Each structure stands twice: as C-alpha cells, then as structure tokens.
N, C-alpha and C positions, 0 to 999 in steps of 0.2 A: 556298200557294194554298188559299184557303178554298172548299170546295164544300158547298152546302146545297140542300135541296129545297124551301125556302121562297122567297118572292119578296122577302125583306128579310133584313138582318142586324142584330140588335138593337144600338142605339147607333151605327150607322154611317149616314151619308148616302151614297147611291150614285149614281154617274153611269153610265148604261147605255152599253156600248160596242157591243153587238151579239150576235147568235147565234153560238155556238160548238158544234162537234160533233166527235166522234171515233167511228170505227167500225172493225170488223174482221169478217172472215168466217173462221170456224174449222171444222175437221172433225177427226175421229178417223181413224187409219189403218184399213185394211180388216180387220186382225186384231182390233182393239178393237171395230170395228163388228159383226163376226160374234159375238164373245163377248157383247156387250151385247144382241144380238138374241135370244140364248138366254135371257138374264135375263128378257125379256118373257114367256116361257112360264110362269115360276114367280112372277113379280111382284116388286116391291120397287124400291128406288132404283137407278137406272142411274148408278153412281158415276163412271164414265169421262165420261159426258155432263155430270154435275153439275160435275166438275172442269173440263171444257172450257168450259162456260158461265161459270164463275167466272173463269177465265183471260181469256175474251173480254171480260167486263164490266170487268175490271181494265185491260186493254189499251185498250179504248175510252175509259175514264175518263182514263187517262194521256194519250191523244192529244187529248182534249177540253181538258184542263188545259194542255197544251203550246200549243194554238191560242190559248187565252185569254192565256197568258203572252206570246206573240208580239204580242198586241194591247196589251200593257201593263196587263192586268187584275190586280186584287188578289184577285178572287174570281169564282166562278160561282154564280149563284143560279138557283133553279127547275130544278135538275138532274133530268132524266128519262132513263129507259132504254126502249128498244124493241128487240124481237127478231123475227126472221122466219126461217122455214125456207127455205133456198135450194135444197137438194136433200136426199135422204135422208142423214142423218149430217152435214150441214153447216148452220150457222146464222150469220146476220148479227146482230151486236149493235151498237146505236148508243147513245151517250150524248150528250145535248145539253142546253144551258142558255143563260143569258144572262150574258155576261161583263160585269163591273162594275168600276169604279174607285172607291176611297174618296175622298170630297171633304172 
C-alpha cells in the first residue's frame, strides 16, 4: 500500500475510490499521567505523551490503510492527520485520505 501526502503519484493514472480514514483514542495510565504533570513544572519534552501520540498515529494509519485495502485500493493519496484532546491525558488521532486504484 502506497501512502502519500500529495494528490498524485508520479507516472500513475489514478481512479479515485473514495475517502478512507482510521482513528484511535489513546491515553496514558494514571501513574504516567502524574509523572508527566511533574515534568511540566521544569519544562521539556513529555516523552510518554510523545510516545503515545506516535503510537496513535501509527495505529490510525494502519486502520486507514486496511480500510483502503478492503476497497481494493492500491494507494492512498492526500493523506492527512488530525488530532483533538478528548479529556486530560487522552487524545484522538485520525488519519484520512483518498483511496485510489492504478489504471
């Protein structure tokens, strides 16, 4: 499965199949949440949250690609990500794009 953030793939004619998306809501356990809140006092990267968001993006991307494969797509173009805080310590990540088939 080819995933690109452009609306074309060089040298390929594309037939658009439709919108595909994948999402997840992730949170850290209460112990990690407390330790990360202490980190905000001194500043710096919140490593546990960085890891959580990286995992969330990977899972959302995997789910988007699976939806595209179920449609018979060869690729997803114009891939985008969006995130939103759901509650303190939890975030939703969505990956979306257009599923295409090579003609």
